[in-house]
C-alpha positions as CSV (number, residue, x, y, z in Angstrom):
1,X,-14.3,14.5,-93.2
2,X,-11.7,14.5,-90.4
3,X,-9.8,11.2,-89.9
4,X,-10.6,9.7,-86.4
5,X,-7.6,8.6,-84.4
6,X,-7.7,5.0,-83.0
7,X,-7.5,4.4,-79.3
8,X,-6.7,1.5,-77.1
9,X,-8.0,1.3,-73.6
10,X,-6.1,-1.7,-72.5
11,X,-3.8,-1.0,-69.6
12,X,-0.2,-0.1,-69.5
13,X,1.8,-3.0,-67.5
14,X,4.4,-2.1,-65.1
15,X,6.6,-4.2,-62.9
16,X,9.3,-3.8,-60.4
17,X,10.9,-6.1,-57.7
18,X,8.7,-4.3,-55.0
19,X,7.4,-1.0,-54.2
20,X,9.9,1.2,-55.9
21,X,8.4,0.8,-59.5
22,X,5.4,2.8,-58.0
23,X,7.5,6.0,-58.5
24,X,7.3,5.2,-62.3
25,X,3.5,4.2,-62.2
26,X,2.7,7.5,-60.2
27,X,4.6,9.5,-63.1
28,X,2.7,7.7,-65.7
29,X,-0.8,8.3,-63.7
30,X,0.2,11.9,-63.4
31,X,1.3,12.5,-67.1
32,X,-1.1,10.3,-68.9
33,X,-4.2,10.5,-66.6
34,X,-6.4,8.6,-68.9
35,X,-4.2,5.5,-69.0
36,X,-5.2,2.4,-67.0
37,X,-2.3,0.7,-65.2
38,X,-1.8,-2.8,-64.2
39,X,1.3,-2.8,-61.7
40,X,3.0,-6.1,-60.4
41,X,5.4,-5.9,-57.6
42,X,7.5,-8.9,-56.7
43,X,7.9,-8.0,-53.1
44,X,8.4,-11.5,-51.8
45,X,11.6,-11.9,-53.9
46,X,12.8,-8.3,-53.4
47,X,15.5,-7.1,-53.7
48,X,16.7,-8.2,-57.2
49,X,19.8,-6.4,-57.0
50,X,21.9,-8.9,-54.9
51,X,20.8,-11.9,-56.9
52,X,22.5,-13.4,-60.0
53,X,21.7,-12.2,-63.5
54,X,20.0,-15.5,-64.5
55,X,17.8,-15.6,-61.5
56,X,16.7,-12.1,-62.2
57,X,16.1,-12.7,-66.0
58,X,13.8,-15.7,-64.8
59,X,12.0,-13.3,-62.4
60,X,11.5,-10.5,-65.1
61,X,10.3,-13.1,-67.5
62,X,7.7,-14.5,-65.1
63,X,6.4,-10.9,-64.2
64,X,6.2,-9.8,-67.8
65,X,4.3,-13.0,-68.9
66,X,2.0,-12.5,-65.9
67,X,1.2,-9.0,-67.2
68,X,0.7,-10.2,-70.9
69,X,-1.9,-12.5,-69.5
70,X,-3.9,-9.5,-68.2
71,X,-3.9,-8.2,-71.7
72,X,-1.6,-5.0,-71.3
73,X,-0.6,-3.1,-74.5
74,X,2.8,-2.3,-73.5
75,X,4.9,-3.3,-70.6
76,X,7.4,-0.9,-68.7
77,X,10.2,-2.7,-66.8
78,X,10.1,-0.2,-63.8
79,X,13.1,-1.9,-62.2
80,X,16.8,-1.0,-63.3
81,X,18.1,-4.2,-62.2
82,X,15.5,-6.2,-64.3
83,X,16.2,-3.8,-67.3
84,X,20.1,-4.2,-67.1
85,X,19.4,-8.2,-66.9
86,X,16.7,-9.0,-68.9
87,X,15.2,-6.1,-71.3
88,X,16.5,-7.7,-74.7
89,X,15.3,-11.1,-73.6
90,X,11.7,-9.9,-72.9
91,X,11.6,-7.9,-76.2
92,X,12.6,-10.9,-77.9
93,X,10.2,-13.6,-76.2
94,X,7.0,-11.4,-75.7
95,X,4.6,-10.2,-78.6
96,X,4.0,-7.1,-76.5
97,X,6.3,-3.9,-76.8
98,X,8.7,-3.7,-73.8
99,X,10.5,-0.8,-72.7
100,X,13.0,-0.1,-69.6
101,X,14.3,2.6,-67.4
102,X,17.7,2.6,-68.2
103,X,17.9,4.5,-71.7
104,X,15.6,7.3,-70.4
105,X,17.6,7.5,-67.3
106,X,20.9,7.9,-69.2
107,X,19.2,10.6,-71.2
108,X,18.1,12.5,-68.1
109,X,21.7,12.2,-66.9
110,X,23.0,13.5,-70.3
111,X,20.6,16.5,-70.2
112,X,21.6,17.4,-66.6
113,X,25.4,17.5,-66.7
114,X,27.7,20.4,-67.7
115,X,31.1,18.9,-66.5
116,X,30.1,15.9,-68.5
117,X,31.1,13.8,-65.4
118,X,28.0,11.6,-64.2
119,X,27.6,9.4,-61.3
120,X,25.3,6.4,-61.1
121,X,23.6,5.2,-58.1
122,X,22.3,1.8,-58.6
123,X,22.1,-1.9,-57.2
124,X,25.2,-4.0,-57.3
125,X,24.0,-6.0,-60.2
126,X,23.0,-3.0,-62.3
127,X,26.7,-1.5,-61.8
128,X,28.3,-4.5,-62.5
129,X,26.4,-4.9,-65.9
130,X,27.6,-1.7,-67.0
131,X,24.3,-0.9,-68.6
132,X,24.3,2.6,-67.7
133,X,27.8,3.4,-68.9
134,X,27.0,1.7,-72.0
135,X,23.8,3.9,-72.5
136,X,25.3,7.1,-71.5
137,X,28.2,6.8,-73.7
138,X,26.1,5.7,-76.7
139,X,24.5,9.1,-76.2
140,X,27.8,10.9,-75.6
141,X,30.9,9.1,-75.8
142,X,32.7,12.1,-74.1
143,X,30.9,11.7,-70.7
144,X,32.8,9.9,-67.8
145,X,30.5,7.6,-65.8
146,X,31.2,6.6,-62.2
147,X,29.0,3.8,-60.9
148,X,28.4,3.5,-57.2
149,X,26.6,0.3,-55.8
150,X,23.8,1.1,-53.2
151,X,21.9,-2.1,-52.7
152,X,21.3,-1.0,-49.0
153,X,19.1,1.6,-50.1
154,X,16.5,-0.8,-51.5
155,X,16.5,-2.5,-48.1
156,X,15.9,0.8,-46.3
157,X,13.0,1.8,-48.4
158,X,11.2,-1.7,-48.4
159,X,11.8,-2.3,-44.7
160,X,10.6,1.4,-43.6
161,X,7.6,1.1,-45.9
162,X,6.8,-2.3,-44.4
163,X,6.4,-1.2,-41.0
164,X,3.5,1.2,-41.8
165,X,4.3,3.2,-38.8
166,X,2.9,6.8,-39.2
167,X,3.5,6.7,-42.7
168,X,0.0,8.2,-43.6
169,X,0.1,11.0,-40.9
170,X,3.8,12.1,-42.0
171,X,2.9,12.1,-45.8
172,X,0.0,14.4,-45.2
173,X,2.3,16.7,-43.2
174,X,4.7,16.5,-46.1
175,X,7.6,15.1,-43.9
176,X,10.3,13.0,-45.3
177,X,10.1,9.7,-43.2
178,X,13.5,8.7,-44.8
179,X,15.4,11.8,-43.4
180,X,16.6,10.5,-40.3
181,X,20.2,10.5,-38.8
182,X,20.6,6.8,-39.3
183,X,19.5,6.8,-43.2
184,X,21.7,10.0,-43.7
185,X,24.6,8.3,-42.3
186,X,24.1,5.2,-44.4
187,X,23.7,7.4,-47.4
188,X,26.9,9.5,-46.7
189,X,28.9,6.3,-46.4
190,X,27.5,4.6,-49.7
191,X,28.0,7.8,-51.9
192,X,31.6,8.3,-50.5
193,X,33.1,6.8,-53.9
194,X,31.4,9.7,-55.9
195,X,32.7,12.4,-53.8
196,X,35.7,14.4,-55.3
197,X,35.2,13.5,-58.9
198,X,33.8,16.7,-60.0
199,X,30.5,14.9,-60.6
200,X,27.7,17.5,-61.3
201,X,24.8,15.0,-62.0
202,X,23.8,11.8,-60.3
203,X,21.2,9.3,-61.7
204,X,19.1,7.4,-59.5
205,X,19.6,3.9,-61.2
206,X,17.0,2.1,-59.1
207,X,13.3,3.0,-58.7
208,X,13.4,2.7,-55.1
209,X,16.0,5.5,-54.7
210,X,13.9,8.5,-55.4
211,X,12.2,7.9,-52.2
212,X,15.7,8.8,-50.6
213,X,16.3,11.7,-52.7
214,X,16.2,14.1,-49.6
215,X,19.1,12.4,-47.9
216,X,21.1,11.9,-51.2
217,X,20.8,15.4,-52.3
218,X,21.8,16.5,-49.0
219,X,24.9,14.3,-49.1
220,X,26.0,15.4,-52.5
221,X,25.5,19.0,-52.0
222,X,23.6,21.7,-53.8
223,X,26.1,21.7,-56.7
224,X,25.0,18.1,-57.9
225,X,21.7,17.5,-59.8
226,X,19.9,14.2,-58.8
227,X,18.0,13.0,-61.5
228,X,15.5,9.8,-62.0
229,X,14.1,8.1,-64.8
230,X,10.5,8.2,-64.0
231,X,9.7,11.4,-66.0
232,X,11.8,10.5,-69.0
233,X,10.4,7.1,-69.1
234,X,6.8,8.4,-69.2
235,X,7.8,10.7,-72.1
236,X,9.1,7.6,-74.0
237,X,6.0,5.8,-73.3
238,X,3.7,8.6,-74.4
239,X,5.7,8.9,-77.5
240,X,5.4,5.1,-78.3
241,X,1.8,5.1,-77.5
242,X,1.0,8.1,-79.8
243,X,3.0,6.7,-82.6
244,X,1.1,3.4,-82.5
245,X,-2.0,5.1,-82.0
246,X,-2.6,3.5,-78.7
247,X,-3.2,6.2,-76.3
248,X,-6.4,5.8,-74.2
249,X,-9.3,8.0,-75.4
250,X,-9.6,11.4,-73.8
251,X,-12.9,10.3,-72.3
252,X,-11.6,7.0,-70.9
253,X,-12.1,6.5,-67.0
254,X,-8.7,4.6,-66.1
255,X,-8.5,1.6,-63.7
256,X,-5.6,1.0,-61.5
257,X,-4.9,-2.4,-60.6
258,X,-2.0,-3.8,-58.5
259,X,-0.7,-7.1,-57.5
260,X,2.1,-8.3,-55.3
261,X,3.8,-11.5,-54.3
262,X,3.8,-10.1,-50.7
263,X,2.1,-12.0,-48.2
264,X,0.6,-9.1,-46.5
265,X,-1.6,-7.3,-49.1
266,X,-2.7,-4.7,-46.4
267,X,0.9,-3.6,-45.7
268,X,1.7,-3.3,-49.6
269,X,-1.6,-1.3,-50.1
270,X,-0.7,1.0,-47.1
271,X,3.2,1.6,-48.3
272,X,2.0,1.7,-52.1
273,X,-0.6,4.4,-51.5
274,X,2.4,6.5,-49.8
275,X,4.4,6.1,-53.2
276,X,1.6,6.1,-55.7
277,X,0.2,9.3,-54.1
278,X,-3.4,7.7,-54.2
279,X,-5.1,4.8,-52.4
280,X,-4.4,1.5,-53.9
281,X,-8.0,0.4,-54.1
282,X,-7.5,-2.9,-56.0
283,X,-4.6,-5.1,-54.8
284,X,-4.4,-9.0,-55.4
285,X,-2.0,-11.4,-54.2
286,X,0.0,-13.6,-56.7
287,X,1.5,-16.8,-55.3
288,X,5.0,-17.7,-56.3
289,X,3.8,-20.9,-57.6
290,X,1.7,-19.2,-60.3
291,X,4.9,-17.4,-61.5
292,X,7.0,-20.5,-61.5
293,X,4.4,-22.1,-63.8
294,X,4.9,-19.4,-66.3
295,X,8.7,-20.4,-66.7
296,X,7.9,-24.1,-67.3
297,X,8.6,-25.0,-71.0
298,X,9.6,-21.6,-72.1
299,X,13.3,-21.7,-71.5
300,X,13.4,-19.3,-68.8
């Protein structure tokens, strides 16, 4: 008699400081179509990258505990800043497994470089933490890593998507709404410290940044590969769920639920649909006071 494999229909929890983590959620939905997803975007307190490490750690713990309350089987920290500041804390304090996006992003960078000179575009806090440098050097100590803070990129993405202007029409036309003279000029100015260093791979160390991959690639030139952590993170997630026998059954009809601290759910849903690649049908508002309550008495 064939041994039956266990399955787990509980959702995968994913959280980010705002909308950017939906690039990771989209990769999960595409690669693991049977998995349900419970996504939390802390849009009200975005961006995380310019805040203190202690503040980000508290926000991340609140988001993770909110997801744990909704019976997720694993949590993906789809925010590089939160991964850098809080991953080890979350892994220690939560009973549910937690993975981040920095280790997968580091692997993607290592696999993409030939010159062994890698750039990291990330928020100020992520660059300052040295998390990517450490992760890359653990994989290959001979790789030179050059960090470049690009916190303004988060503001560009969040503010443009918040307007909701012609997003749906231009998305359907396949147009890049971020490929404008103003954005391209800001990207060129920001990435200037990476130029002239013989870098042949740049990892997008923030889940908002793949939405700017067009202008970023244009500014870096054809000789530089631009990589993100979304696909590599999804591969790690699939491997963990398979080893733990927690993959959803093949016959499972997945549910995708979304929550946000944003005041305007309709704006979040419209912008989120643009990133996720399909309509966000179930979106709820989470009040900051509800999150604050999750910190009380927990040493956050």
